[in-house]
VOBA-1610 file (N, C-alpha, C; in pm, whole numbers, padded with zeros to 5 digits, always signed):
BEGIN
Met-02056-02266+00056Met-01979-02394+00059Met-01838-02362+00124Asp-01802-02442+00224Asp-01672-02428+00289Asp-01568-02511+00221His-01454-02456+00196His-01341-02527+00135His-01217-02511+00225Ser-01125-02607+00210Ser-01005-02603+00290Ser-00912-02492+00240Leu-00816-02461+00328Leu-00719-02358+00286Leu-00636-02409+00169Phe-00609-02539+00163Phe-00533-02590+00052Phe-00610-02574-00080Phe-00741-02594-00077Phe-00820-02575-00198Phe-00823-02431-00239Ser-00832-02338-00141Ser-00826-02196-00170Ser-00699-02157-00241Phe-00584-02211-00188Phe-00455-02182-00251Phe-00448-02239-00387Phe-00508-02359-00408Phe-00510-02419-00544Phe-00586-02331-00638Ile-00704-02283-00598Ile-00783-02197-00687Ile-00703-02067-00717Ile-00643-02009-00617Ile-00576-01880-00636Ile-00457-01893-00731Phe-00369-01984-00702Phe-00245-01985-00778Phe-00255-02062-00912Thr-00341-02163-00918Thr-00365-02226-01050Thr-00444-02129-01135Gly-00550-02069-01080Gly-00628-01971-01157Gly-00549-01855-01198Ala-00456-01804-01107Ala-00372-01693-01143Ala-00277-01725-01257Ala-00224-01848-01257Ala-00138-01887-01364Ala-00211-01891-01497Val-00336-01936-01497Val-00414-01942-01620Val-00446-01804-01670Leu-00498-01718-01579Leu-00540-01584-01619Leu-00413-01500-01654Ala-00302-01520-01583Ala-00182-01445-01616Ala-00131-01482-01758Thr-00145-01607-01797Thr-00106-01646-01932Thr-00196-01574-02029Phe-00323-01573-02006Phe-00417-01503-02091Phe-00381-01352-02098Ser-00349-01292-01990Ser-00315-01151-01978Ser-00190-01121-02064Leu-00092-01209-02050Leu+00029-01187-02127Leu+00007-01198-02282Tyr-00080-01292-02319Tyr-00107-01304-02461Tyr-00186-01182-02515Thr-00272-01129-02428Thr-00354-01013-02471Thr-00289-00881-02430Arg-00168-00884-02377Arg-00092-00764-02341Arg-00166-00679-02241Gln-00217-00746-02136Gln-00285-00679-02023Gln-00200-00691-01899Pro-00212-00603-01803Pro-00133-00611-01675Pro-00175-00735-01596Ile-00072-00806-01541Ile-00103-00925-01464Ile-00181-00896-01337Ile-00158-00777-01280Ile-00229-00740-01157Ile-00381-00751-01178Ile-00427-00706-01294Ile-00572-00706-01324Ile-00621-00851-01322Ala-00539-00943-01373Ala-00582-01085-01374Ala-00602-01135-01231Tyr-00519-01099-01139Tyr-00536-01141-01000Tyr-00664-01085-00937Val-00690-00959-00964Val-00813-00897-00911Val-00936-00964-00974Ala-00936-00984-01106Ala-01048-01056-01177Ala-01070-01193-01120Leu-00964-01264-01092Leu-00981-01402-01035Leu-01050-01392-00905Gly-01014-01292-00824Gly-01079-01276-00694Gly-01229-01251-00708Val-01267-01166-00803Val-01409-01141-00825Val-01478-01267-00867Ile-01420-01344-00961Ile-01481-01466-01012Ile-01493-01573-00904Ser-01389-01590-00824Ser-01379-01704-00730Ser-01435-01673-00591Gly-01451-01542-00564Gly-01492-01504-00428Gly-01639-01518-00396Pro-01684-01466-00283Pro-01823-01479-00238Pro-01925-01422-00334Ser-01883-01318-00412Ser-01980-01260-00504Ser-01984-01330-00640Gly-01892-01426-00660Gly-01888-01500-00783Gly-01923-01649-00762Met-01824-01734-00793Met-01848-01877-00787Met-01844-01934-00646Gln-01797-01853-00549Gln-01785-01892-00408Gln-01688-02011-00390Trp-01588-02021-00471Trp-01489-02127-00452Trp-01400-02098-00327Val-01378-01966-00304Val-01302-01924-00187Val-01401-01850-00098Ser-01437-01916+00016Ser-01548-01863+00096Ser-01500-01780+00212Asp-01369-01778+00243Asp-01323-01694+00355Asp-01211-01603+00315Pro-01243-01500+00235Pro-01139-01410+00189Pro-01078-01327+00301Lys-01145-01313+00417Lys-01090-01235+00528Lys-00963-01300+00582Leu-00964-01435+00590Leu-00842-01505+00636Leu-00728-01483+00534Leu-00761-01495+00407Leu-00656-01475+00306Leu-00611-01331+00303Ser-00701-01238+00330Ser-00665-01096+00333Ser-00558-01066+00444Glu-00583-01128+00559Glu-00485-01108+00667Glu-00352-01169+00627Ile-00355-01287+00566Ile-00227-01349+00523Ile-00159-01263+00413Ser-00239-01210+00325Ser-00184-01140+00212Ser-00114-01008+00254His-00150-00955+00365His-00086-00827+00408His+00061-00848+00451Ile+00099-00978+00466Ile+00238-01009+00489Ile+00320-00957+00372Gly+00263-00967+00245Gly+00334-00919+00126Gly+00365-00772+00137Ile+00271-00693+00188Ile+00295-00551+00197Ile+00406-00525+00306Val+00404-00604+00410Val+00513-00587+00511Val+00647-00618+00451Phe+00658-00728+00373Phe+00783-00757+00307Phe+00823-00651+00201Leu+00727-00596+00138Leu+00751-00494+00038Leu+00815-00375+00103Leu+00765-00326+00214Leu+00819-00215+00283Leu+00960-00248+00341Phe+00973-00370+00391Phe+01106-00412+00441Phe+01213-00409+00331Leu+01178-00456+00212Leu+01272-00454+00101Leu+01302-00309+00057Leu+01204-00221+00067Leu+01229-00081+00034Leu+01324-00021+00131Gly+01314-00056+00258Gly+01406-00003+00357Gly+01546-00055+00334Leu+01554-00181+00296Leu+01692-00234+00269Leu+01763-00165+00155Asp+01688-00108+00057Asp+01744-00045-00057Asp+01763+00106-00040Met+01734+00163+00075Met+01746+00306+00090Met+01842+00345+00204Gln+01935+00435+00177Gln+02025+00477+00282Gln+01955+00581+00370Pro+01980+00577+00500Pro+01914+00668+00597Pro+01936+00815+00560Ser+02056+00854+00517Ser+02083+00993+00483Ser+01996+01038+00367Ser+01973+00951+00270Ser+01891+00987+00155Ser+01747+01005+00199Leu+01698+00918+00292Leu+01564+00926+00336Leu+01535+01059+00411Ile+01625+01097+00490Ile+01605+01223+00569Ile+01597+01341+00474His+01683+01342+00371His+01682+01456+00275His+01545+01456+00199Val+01502+01338+00159Val+01377+01333+00079Val+01258+01368+00164Leu+01253+01325+00292Leu+01141+01356+00379Leu+01129+01506+00400Arg+01241+01575+00409Arg+01234+01722+00425Arg+01169+01785+00303Lys+01204+01736+00186Lys+01149+01794+00064Lys+01004+01751+00042Ala+00969+01626+00081Ala+00837+01575+00053Ala+00730+01619+00152Ser+00767+01667+00270Ser+00672+01693+00375Ser+00568+01798+00332Trp+00614+01903+00271Trp+00523+02012+00226Trp+00428+01957+00118Val+00479+01879+00025Val+00398+01820-00081Val+00295+01726-00025Ala+00334+01643+00070Ala+00247+01547+00128Ala+00131+01615+00207Ile+00162+01720+00282Ile+00058+01784+00361Ile-00042+01861+00273Ile+00010+01937+00175Ile-00080+02017+00088Ile-00166+01922+00003Ser-00104+01819-00056Ser-00177+01725-00144Ser-00281+01651-00063Ser-00252+01604+00059Ser-00350+01536+00140Ser-00468+01624+00173Ala-00443+01752+00205Ala-00554+01845+00234Ala-00638+01867+00114Thr-00572+01875-00007Thr-00650+01891-00131Thr-00741+01769-00157Phe-00685+01652-00145Phe-00761+01532-00167Phe-00875+01513-00068Phe-00851+01556+00052Phe-00954+01548+00159Phe-01075+01638+00117Leu-01041+01757+00073Leu-01151+01849+00028Leu-01229+01791-00090Val-01160+01728-00181Val-01225+01668-00298Val-01322+01559-00252Gly-01277+01474-00161Gly-01362+01365-00113Gly-01478+01420-00031Phe-01453+01520+00053Phe-01558+01578+00134Phe-01667+01640+00047Cys-01623+01717-00054Cys-01719+01785-00141Cys-01797+01687-00228Ala-01726+01577-00272Ala-01797+01473-00350Ala-01902+01408-00265Gly-01872+01376-00145Gly-01972+01312-00053Gly-02091+01403-00028Leu-02060+01535-00018Leu-02165+01635-00002Leu-02258+01633-00121Ala-02198+01630-00240Ala-02280+01629-00362Ala-02361+01496-00375Phe-02308+01386-00320Phe-02378+01259-00327Phe-02497+01250-00228Gly-02499+01346-00131Gly-02606+01347-00036Gly-02572+01268+00091Phe-02446+01238+00121Phe-02410+01169+00246Phe-02412+01266+00362Asn-02414+01219+00487Asn-02412+01305+00599Asn-02269+01354+00627Thr-02259+01444+00725Thr-02128+01512+00750Thr-02022+01413+00791Thr-02057+01315+00877Thr-01957+01222+00921Thr-01909+01134+00798Glu-02002+01096+00716Glu-01965+01014+00598Glu-01876+01097+00507Asn-01905+01224+00491Asn-01824+01311+00410Asn-01682+01321+00459Leu-01670+01335+00590Leu-01536+01343+00650Leu-01460+01213+00627Val-01525+01099+00645Val-01454+00967+00622Val-01419+00954+00478Met-01504+00998+00387Met-01476+00986+00241Met-01357+01079+00205Gly-01352+01193+00270Gly-01239+01282+00244Gly-01110+01222+00292Ala-01114+01159+00416Ala-00995+01094+00465Ala-00954+00975+00380Ala-01047+00904+00324Ala-01011+00789+00241Ala-00935+00832+00116Leu-00965+00951+00063Leu-00902+00997-00056Leu-00766+01056-00035Met-00725+01075+00089Met-00600+01149+00116Met-00474+01066+00072Phe-00489+00938+00065Phe-00367+00853+00055Phe-00361+00782-00080Ser-00242+00748-00123Ser-00217+00672-00243Ser-00165+00532-00203Ser-00179+00445-00297Ser-00147+00299-00266Ser+00006+00277-00271Thr+00058+00232-00156Thr+00198+00192-00148Thr+00222+00070-00241Ile+00132-00022-00234Ile+00154-00146-00310Ile+00150-00131-00458Ile+00059-00042-00508Ile+00052-00018-00652Ile+00171+00069-00696Gly+00196+00174-00621Gly+00305+00264-00654Gly+00444+00196-00662Ile+00473+00112-00561Ile+00603+00049-00559Ile+00610-00070-00649Lys+00494-00148-00660Lys+00494-00265-00749Lys+00524-00225-00890Leu+00476-00106-00934Leu+00497-00063-01075Leu+00621+00018-01094Leu+00706+00028-00990Leu+00831+00102-00999Leu+00945+00007-01032Pro+01013+00028-01144Pro+01125-00062-01177Pro+01235-00059-01070Thr+01265-00174-01017Thr+01361-00185-00907Thr+01501-00147-00949Thr+01550-00207-01058Thr+01689-00187-01097Thr+01715-00062-01168Val+01610+00000-01236Val+01629+00121-01314Val+01601+00248-01239Leu+01489+00253-01163Leu+01445+00377-01106Leu+01454+00383-00954His+01459+00269-00891His+01444+00269-00744His+01553+00348-00672His+01671+00345-00720His+01782+00415-00655His+01793+00558-00697Lys+01712+00602-00793Lys+01716+00739-00845Lys+01623+00827-00761His+01628+00952-00797His+01555+01054-00718His+01405+01028-00714Met+01343+00987-00822Met+01203+00968-00822Met+01154+00860-00729Gly+01232+00749-00728Gly+01197+00641-00637Gly+01204+00683-00493Glu+01310+00757-00460Glu+01326+00805-00319Glu+01213+00903-00282Leu+01179+00995-00377Leu+01072+01089-00351Leu+00941+01022-00333Met+00910+00920-00412Met+00786+00846-00398Met+00780+00778-00264Ile+00886+00712-00220Ile+00881+00646-00093Ile+00870+00747+00018Gly+00934+00866+00012Gly+00913+00966+00111Gly+00771+01013+00122Leu+00707+01036+00010Leu+00563+01079+00013Leu+00477+00971+00072Leu+00502+00843+00035Leu+00414+00734+00084Leu+00439+00713+00234Leu+00558+00731+00280Leu+00581+00719+00426Leu+00511+00829+00505Leu+00517+00951+00454Leu+00451+01061+00519Leu+00295+01036+00517Gln+00245+00988+00410Gln+00105+00947+00406Gln+00068+00839+00504Asp+00161+00748+00520Asp+00147+00639+00615Asp+00127+00696+00758Met+00209+00796+00791Met+00198+00858+00923Met+00068+00926+00939Leu+00022+00999+00834Leu-00110+01065+00841Leu-00221+00962+00853Ala-00206+00848+00785Ala-00305+00744+00792Ala-00321+00694+00933Ile-00206+00679+01002Ile-00211+00629+01140Ile-00295+00727+01227Val-00270+00855+01207Val-00344+00957+01284Val-00494+00946+01258Val-00532+00926+01128Val-00671+00910+01090Val-00734+00790+01156Leu-00658+00675+01157Leu-00711+00554+01216Leu-00724+00570+01366Leu-00631+00642+01433Leu-00640+00668+01573Leu-00762+00750+01609Val-00790+00854+01526Val-00907+00937+01544Val-01035+00854+01530Leu-01041+00771+01421Leu-01161+00683+01406Leu-01180+00587+01524Gly-01065+00534+01572Gly-01072+00440+01680Gly-01123+00507+01809Ser-01074+00631+01829Ser-01115+00703+01950Ser-01259+00751+01944Ala-01306+00782+01822Ala-01443+00822+01804Ala-01543+00714+01828Ser-01504+00588+01820Ser-01593+00482+01835Ser-01572+00404+01966Ser-01492+00464+02059Ser-01466+00395+02186Ser-01463+00501+02296Glu-01442+00457+02419Glu-01434+00544+02535Glu-01295+00597+02556Ser-01201+00551+02475Ser-01057+00589+02502Ser-01039+00733+02462Asp-00931+00796+02515Asp-00892+00933+02490Asp-00811+00935+02361Gly-00868+00995+02258Gly-00797+00999+02124Gly-00670+01080+02128Asn-00675+01189+02207Asn-00552+01273+02215Asn-00436+01197+02280Gln-00473+01119+02384Gln-00373+01039+02453Gln-00314+00931+02359Ala-00401+00870+02281Ala-00355+00766+02184Ala-00258+00823+02084Met-00291+00944+02032Met-00208+01005+01931Met-00072+01050+01991Leu-00077+01094+02117Leu+00047+01135+02186Leu+00137+01012+02203Leu+00079+00899+02243Leu+00157+00779+02260Leu+00217+00733+02127Ala+00142+00746+02018Ala+00196+00710+01887Ala+00311+00803+01849Ala+00301+00932+01881Ala+00410+01023+01851Ala+00534+00992+01925Ile+00519+00938+02045Ile+00637+00897+02127Ile+00686+00761+02076Ala+00596+00678+02029Ala+00634+00541+01985Ala+00727+00542+01867Leu+00707+00631+01772Leu+00789+00628+01651Leu+00937+00651+01677Pro+00978+00759+01744Pro+01125+00774+01773Pro+01175+00665+01864Ser+01092+00612+01953Ser+01134+00507+02039Ser+01161+00381+01962Leu+01074+00351+01862Leu+01094+00234+01781Leu+01221+00246+01698Ile+01248+00365+01646Ile+01369+00388+01561Ile+01491+00367+01645Leu+01498+00423+01767Leu+01613+00409+01854Leu+01634+00265+01893Phe+01523+00194+01927Phe+01530+00052+01958Phe+01584-00028+01844Ser+01533-00001+01726Ser+01578-00078+01609Ser+01728-00054+01582Tyr+01770+00071+01590Tyr+01908+00109+01570Tyr+02000+00039+01667Gly+01963+00033+01794Gly+02045-00034+01895Gly+02049-00184+01872Met+01934-00245+01840Met+01931-00390+01817Met+02022-00428+01700Val+02016-00346+01590Val+02094-00381+01468Val+02244-00365+01500Lys+02279-00254+01567Lys+02419-00224+01593Lys+02485-00321+01688Trp+02418-00353+01791Trp+02484-00432+01900Trp+02446-00583+01901Ile+02345-00619+01831Ile+02302-00763+01840Ile+02298-00823+01701Ile+02219-00767+01609Ile+02192-00835+01481Ile+02316-00836+01390Ile+02381-00722+01373Ile+02500-00719+01279Ile+02611-00807+01337Pro+02645-00804+01468Pro+02745-00899+01517Pro+02712-01046+01490Leu+02584-01083+01502Leu+02540-01219+01474Leu+02552-01250+01321Leu+02515-01156+01237Leu+02524-01177+01092Leu+02668-01193+01049Glu+02759-01115+01109Glu+02901-01121+01069Glu+02961-01252+01122Lys+02913-01303+01238Lys+02970-01425+01293Lys+02923-01551+01213Phe+02799-01547+01164Phe+02745-01660+01094Phe+02712-01633+00946Asp+02789-01543+00883Asp+02763-01505+00747Asp+02774-01613+00643Leu+02840-01722+00674Leu+02858-01831+00581Leu+02735-01921+00575Phe+02644-01910+00671Phe+02523-01992+00676Phe+02408-01910+00616His+02380-01930+00489His+02281-01852+00420His+02142-01874+00474Glu+02111-01997+00519Glu+01982-02026+00577Glu+01958-01938+00702Tyr+02067-01923+00779Tyr+02056-01838+00898Tyr+02027-01693+00866Leu+02099-01641+00762Leu+02076-01506+00718Leu+01933-01484+00672Phe+01881-01581+00601Phe+01745-01578+00552Phe+01641-01575+00666Leu+01661-01666+00764Leu+01573-01664+00885Leu+01585-01542+00967Met+01707-01487+00978Met+01723-01363+01055Met+01649-01246+00989Ala+01655-01245+00856Ala+01585-01136+00781Ala+01437-01141+00804Ile+01376-01259+00792Ile+01233-01278+00814Ile+01196-01244+00957Gly+01273-01297+01051Gly+01246-01277+01190Gly+01252-01132+01233Trp+01355-01062+01182Trp+01375-00916+01218Trp+01257-00835+01155Cys+01223-00863+01030Cys+01117-00792+00962Cys+00982-00809+01031Leu+00943-00932+01054Leu+00812-00960+01117Leu+00813-00918+01263Gly+00924-00937+01332Gly+00931-00900+01475Gly+00913-00750+01499Leu+00984-00673+01417Leu+00970-00523+01433Leu+00830-00477+01385Ala+00776-00542+01285Ala+00644-00508+01241Ala+00541-00535+01347Glu+00552-00645+01415Glu+00457-00674+01523Glu+00478-00581+01641Leu+00603-00545+01670Leu+00632-00450+01781Leu+00573-00311+01746Ala+00584-00271+01622Ala+00528-00143+01578Ala+00379-00134+01598Glu+00311-00241+01559Glu+00162-00244+01578Glu+00130-00240+01726Phe+00204-00313+01807Phe+00180-00315+01953Phe+00197-00172+02013Met+00289-00093+01957Met+00316+00041+02003Met+00218+00145+01947Gly+00122+00103+01865Gly+00026+00190+01813Gly+00057+00246+01674Leu+00160+00191+01611Leu+00198+00234+01477Leu+00144+00127+01379Ser+00197+00121+01258Ser+00152+00019+01161Ser+00261-00086+01142Lys+00220-00203+01101Lys+00312-00310+01068Lys+00404-00260+00954Glu+00351-00194+00854Glu+00431-00148+00741Glu+00541-00053+00786Met+00513+00035+00877Met+00614+00129+00925Met+00721+00058+01000Gly+00683-00042+01081Gly+00781-00118+01153Gly+00873-00200+01059Ala+00817-00255+00948Ala+00894-00330+00856Ala+00991-00237+00782Phe+00945-00119+00747Phe+01034-00021+00676Phe+01156+00017+00762Ile+01124+00045+00895Ile+01232+00077+00987Ile+01329-00040+01002Ala+01275-00160+01005Ala+01362-00280+01015Ala+01453-00286+00898Gly+01402-00252+00781Gly+01487-00259+00660Gly+01590-00148+00658Ile+01550-00024+00683Ile+01638+00087+00669Ile+01755+00085+00769Thr+01729+00024+00887Thr+01840+00013+00985Thr+01946-00089+00942Leu+01906-00177+00848Leu+02005-00277+00796Leu+02065-00231+00665Ala+02020-00125+00605Ala+02050-00084+00470Ala+02201-00059+00449Thr+02270-00016+00549Thr+02411+00013+00533Thr+02503-00109+00540His+02444-00224+00578His+02528-00343+00591His+02529-00423+00459Pro+02638-00486+00425Pro+02645-00561+00296Pro+02543-00672+00284Val+02493-00722+00394Val+02398-00834+00390Val+02259-00787+00336Ala+02238-00659+00325Ala+02110-00601+00282Ala+02080-00653+00136Gln+02181-00654+00052Gln+02159-00698-00092Gln+02119-00850-00094Phe+02185-00931-00014Phe+02153-01073-00004Phe+02010-01092+00040Met+01968-01020+00145Met+01831-01032+00197Met+01728-00991+00090Thr+01766-00884+00014Thr+01668-00835-00089Thr+01647-00944-00191Asp+01748-01007-00240Asp+01739-01110-00346Asp+01660-01229-00296Lys+01681-01268-00174Lys+01616-01390-00119Lys+01471-01371-00085Leu+01432-01248-00048Leu+01296-01228-00004Leu+01202-01189-00114Lys+01248-01154-00229Lys+01155-01114-00339Lys+01055-01223-00373Pro+01092-01353-00389Pro+00988-01450-00420Pro+00881-01460-00312Ile+00919-01448-00189Ile+00818-01448-00080Ile+00728-01333-00091Arg+00784-01215-00117Arg+00701-01094-00131Arg+00599-01113-00247Asp+00645-01164-00357Asp+00554-01181-00473Asp+00440-01283-00444Phe+00477-01389-00368Phe+00378-01487-00328Phe+00261-01419-00254Phe+00295-01341-00154Phe+00190-01276-00073Phe+00120-01166-00148Leu+00187-01100-00240Leu+00120-00993-00319Leu+00015-01053-00412Val+00038-01168-00460Val-00065-01232-00544Val-00191-01254-00458Leu-00174-01294-00333Leu-00285-01309-00234Leu-00354-01177-00216Phe-00277-01074-00200Phe-00333-00937-00173Phe-00429-00898-00289Phe-00383-00903-00411Phe-00467-00859-00524Phe-00587-00951-00540Phe-00570-01078-00511Phe-00682-01174-00517Phe-00791-01134-00417Thr-00745-01115-00289Thr-00843-01081-00186Thr-00910-00944-00209Leu-00838-00855-00278Leu-00896-00726-00315Leu-01021-00749-00410Gly-01003-00840-00506Gly-01117-00871-00594Gly-01223-00954-00523Ala-01179-01047-00434Ala-01277-01135-00363Ala-01365-01054-00268Gly-01311-00941-00221Gly-01389-00862-00125Gly-01485-00766-00192Phe-01482-00764-00324Phe-01570-00671-00400Phe-01708-00730-00413Lys-01811-00662-00371Lys-01949-00710-00372Lys-02021-00659-00496Ile-02034-00749-00591Ile-02094-00709-00722Ile-02238-00666-00707His-02314-00724-00611His-02457-00695-00603His-02490-00554-00557Ile-02387-00482-00499Ile-02415-00347-00453Ile-02386-00244-00559Leu-02336-00288-00676Leu-02301-00195-00783Leu-02421-00119-00833Ala-02535-00179-00830Ala-02654-00114-00887Ala-02686+00016-00811Asp-02653+00020-00683Asp-02684+00137-00602Asp-02575+00246-00605Ile-02450+00205-00623Ile-02340+00302-00604Ile-02248+00317-00727Trp-02279+00253-00839Trp-02185+00251-00951Trp-02158+00396-01002Leu-02262+00481-01006Leu-02239+00612-01060Leu-02153+00695-00964Tyr-02179+00685-00833Tyr-02097+00756-00736Tyr-01951+00710-00745Ala-01933+00581-00754Ala-01793+00521-00759Ala-01723+00565-00884Leu-01790+00570-00994Leu-01726+00615-01121Leu-01690+00762-01115Ile-01779+00845-01062Ile-01749+00990-01049Ile-01631+01012-00957Leu-01632+00947-00844Leu-01524+00963-00748Leu-01393+00910-00803Ser-01397+00796-00871Ser-01277+00740-00935Ser-01219+00839-01043Ala-01307+00897-01123Ala-01264+00991-01224Ala-01195+01113-01160Leu-01258+01165-01051Leu-01197+01275-00980Leu-01057+01242-00930Val-01044+01121-00873Val-00909+01082-00824Val-00809+01066-00938Ile-00848+01000-01043Ile-00753+00976-01156Ile-00711+01107-01220Val-00797+01209-01221Val-00760+01338-01283Val-00691+01429-01187Ile-00745+01448-01066Ile-00694+01549-00975Ile-00563+01513-00907Lys-00547+01384-00876Lys-00421+01349-00807Lys-00297+01373-00891Pro-00286+01329-01017Pro-00166+01361-01094Pro-00146+01512-01111Val-00253+01586-01137Val-00237+01728-01156Val-00187+01794-01030Thr-00241+01755-00912Thr-00199+01815-00787Thr-00052+01786-00759Phe-00013+01659-00772Phe+00126+01629-00748Phe+00220+01702-00847Lys+00175+01715-00973Lys+00256+01785-01073Lys+00283+01929-01036Val+00171+01998-00998Val+00180+02142-00955Val+00268+02156-00834Leu+00247+02074-00731Leu+00323+02089-00608Leu+00473+02057-00625Leu+00500+01952-00704Leu+00639+01916-00726Leu+00711+02015-00820Ala+00637+02077-00909Ala+00696+02184-00993Ala+00739+02298-00904Gln+00662+02329-00799Gln+00699+02436-00710Gln+00823+02401-00625Gln+00856+02272-00617Gln+00974+02223-00554Gln+01090+02210-00651Ser+01074+02269-00769Ser+01185+02271-00872Ser+01208+02134-00931Glu+01108+02044-00927Glu+01124+01916-00991Glu+01087+01934-01142Lys+01154+01852-01226Lys+01126+01857-01370Lys+00982+01812-01397Ser+00930+01869-01507Ser+00790+01844-01539Ser+00762+01697-01569Gly+00855+01628-01645Gly+00838+01490-01671Gly+00833+01402-01550Leu+00926+01429-01456Leu+00930+01352-01330Leu+00800+01377-01253Ala+00758+01506-01245Ala+00638+01535-01169Ala+00515+01462-01222Trp+00493+01460-01356Trp+00383+01389-01412Trp+00397+01240-01387Asp+00519+01185-01402Asp+00541+01046-01382Asp+00498+01005-01242Leu+00550+01078-01141Leu+00518+01047-01002Leu+00371+01068-00975Gly+00311+01170-01034Gly+00169+01196-01013Gly+00082+01082-01062Phe+00108+01026-01177Phe+00031+00918-01229Phe+00054+00791-01154Arg+00174+00772-01105Arg+00204+00650-01026Arg+00129+00654-00890Leu+00102+00772-00842Leu+00031+00786-00716Leu-00118+00829-00737Gly-00166+00804-00861Gly-00299+00847-00896Gly-00412+00749-00861Gln-00416+00702-00740Gln-00519+00613-00693Gln-00537+00631-00544Ile-00638+00570-00484Ile-00648+00571-00335Ile-00578+00448-00285Ser-00580+00430-00150Ser-00489+00344-00085Ser-00551+00220-00021Glu-00462+00125+00017Glu-00511+00013+00099Glu-00565+00068+00233Phe-00503+00183+00279Phe-00551+00243+00402Phe-00700+00292+00387Ser-00734+00328+00263Ser-00870+00377+00235Ser-00969+00265+00263Leu-00936+00137+00225Leu-01021+00025+00252Leu-01030+00001+00405Leu-00920+00016+00472Leu-00918-00003+00620Leu-01000+00106+00688Ile-00988+00230+00639Ile-01068+00338+00698Ile-01216+00315+00682Ala-01253+00269+00561Ala-01398+00240+00535Ala-01445+00127+00620Tyr-01363+00022+00635Tyr-01406-00094+00716Tyr-01420-00056+00862Leu-01325+00021+00916Leu-01327+00060+01057Leu-01446+00153+01083Ala-01471+00248+00993Ala-01580+00346+01013Ala-01712+00273+01005Leu-01727+00173+00915Leu-01851+00097+00902Leu-01873+00012+01027Ala-01764-00055+01068Ala-01777-00144+01189Ala-01810-00062+01314Ser-01771+00064+01315Ser-01798+00153+01432Ser-01931+00227+01418Ser-02005+00199+01307Ser-02132+00266+01280Ser-02118+00416+01261Leu-02004+00459+01213Leu-01982+00600+01185Leu-02034+00633+01045Ile-02037+00539+00958Ile-02090+00555+00821Ile-02185+00441+00785Gly-02263+00461+00686Gly-02355+00354+00638Gly-02291+00267+00537Glu-02354+00160+00501Glu-02304+00064+00403Glu-02278+00125+00269Gln-02369+00215+00225Gln-02358+00274+00092Gln-02231+00356+00081Ala-02203+00438+00181Ala-02077+00517+00178Ala-01956+00427+00183Ala-01959+00321+00263Ala-01848+00234+00269Ala-01822+00164+00135His-01930+00121+00070His-01918+00053-00057His-01866+00148-00167Val-01899+00274-00160Val-01854+00371-00260Val-01701+00380-00244Ile-01646+00388-00124Ile-01505+00395-00099Ile-01435+00267-00151Gln-01494+00151-00117Gln-01434+00024-00160Gln-01433+00014-00311Ala-01544+00046-00376Ala-01549+00038-00521Ala-01451+00138-00588Thr-01439+00255-00527Thr-01347+00354-00580Thr-01203+00306-00568Ala-01173+00238-00460Ala-01037+00180-00443Ala-01006+00080-00554Val-01099-00013-00575Val-01075-00116-00683Val-01061-00046-00821Leu-01150+00042-00852Leu-01154+00112-00983Leu-01026+00193-01003Thr-00981+00269-00904Thr-00859+00348-00922Thr-00739+00264-00926Phe-00739+00151-00854Phe-00624+00056-00867Phe-00610+00012-01014Val-00727-00029-01068Val-00728-00079-01205Val-00691+00028-01304Phe-00758+00143-01298Phe-00736+00247-01399Phe-00594+00303-01393Ser-00544+00329-01270Ser-00411+00386-01262Ser-00304+00286-01306Thr-00330+00159-01285Thr-00236+00055-01332Thr-00228+00057-01487Tyr-00346+00068-01550Tyr-00346+00075-01698Tyr-00272+00194-01748Ile-00296+00313-01683Ile-00231+00433-01729Ile-00077+00417-01715Val-00031+00370-01606Val+00113+00362-01582Val+00182+00266-01674Ile+00123+00144-01690Ile+00196+00042-01765Ile+00201+00079-01914Phe+00104+00159-01962Phe+00110+00193-02108Phe+00181+00326-02134Lys+00221+00394-02028Lys+00283+00529-02041Lys+00425+00539-01986Tyr+00453+00457-01878Tyr+00582+00473-01809Tyr+00650+00337-01791Pro+00781+00333-01766Pro+00853+00209-01742Pro+00802+00134-01620Thr+00767+00013-01631Thr+00723-00073-01521Thr+00777-00219-01548Pro+00782-00297-01435Pro+00822-00436-01455Pro+00718-00523-01533Ile+00590-00479-01538Ile+00488-00559-01601Ile+00428-00497-01724Ser+00498-00398-01780Ser+00446-00336-01903Ser+00430-00435-02017Pro+00320-00425-02094Pro+00306-00516-02211Pro+00398-00473-02324Ser+00456-00355-02317Ser+00546-00307-02422Ser+00690-00335-02385Asp+00761-00398-02480Asp+00902-00430-02457Asp+00982-00304-02429Lys+00943-00199-02497Lys+01015-00068-02478Lys+01006-00013-02335Leu+00891-00037-02271Leu+00867+00024-02140Leu+00891-00076-02025Arg+00910-00204-02060Arg+00931-00303-01955Arg+01067-00290-01891Arg+01069-00261-01762Arg+01193-00249-01684Arg+01180-00328-01553Asp+01270-00415-01527Asp+01258-00498-01405Asp+01311-00420-01280
//
């Protein structure tokens, strides 16, 4: 049954309000309510929302705004320091998770290509889960928040390489040339962004700083514009949005933009979690549920331990290392994209793709429960742990 976009929005936000109320009464994380609503209302459930792909594309705007706001809150000097420290941890941990995924696929009986894709899917942690559960006012400006962002950005760069490799494997294009162009694109985008902010955007903001509507529109335009340019240059929208934010971070207008854009970010993030549930195919669980549970358990256990060990070797405190490890103890939105691209390119079969997708949903849910009941988060059911 086809429904209008208005009806889809009605189902999503009215349903989210109802289930969120139930979640708060039962002291459950609101994120789980959004995912559950997607499963109930999507193609595998009541089919009230028949085109989750359209909503999924719209919902990714929330991730773009999320990265833009992170950039606005981080000073460039702090980012450079953190990236130097996080690079070794990001490389070793990604290699470890790749081996876990490859060996798991081997044990499940998948072919070599499917094992490689499964290993790649496990390399990354969710930006949206990690940052959504990070208290903005309490932890974001501290060392752990900066370290998490550094790790996620480095993973983002690795994910772009993986996507370029997958794209070149399924086309006639030269994969090495594509990766070389991407390597050139990143510094070029940073220099372009810096020049635009210094000589055009900041002078305009200072000239018209009394017009709040103009500042608001400039923030959205700069964020989405650089995100689109980044994708055109072979990078990701998320990386472009982060660069857009961090180049404005030293200007006083950054705090104003942060406050004004948070409601828009939250609007699109509700759509993201809904479409995550709506894209989950219940009928395939009978074939892959055991594989997905085993793989999810491996992720939930091995990722926190790996990050803890690696961060301890970087002289980080044990409590911080465990905290960060559990917050990054899931696979990523990029994992879903990797599975989708590999399946569309006939590099893997439907069963392997569904295992990755089911593992993503399960690890999102499980890691959210662990974090909200153990560490400070904005959506913790415990008054003691709730931090905005």
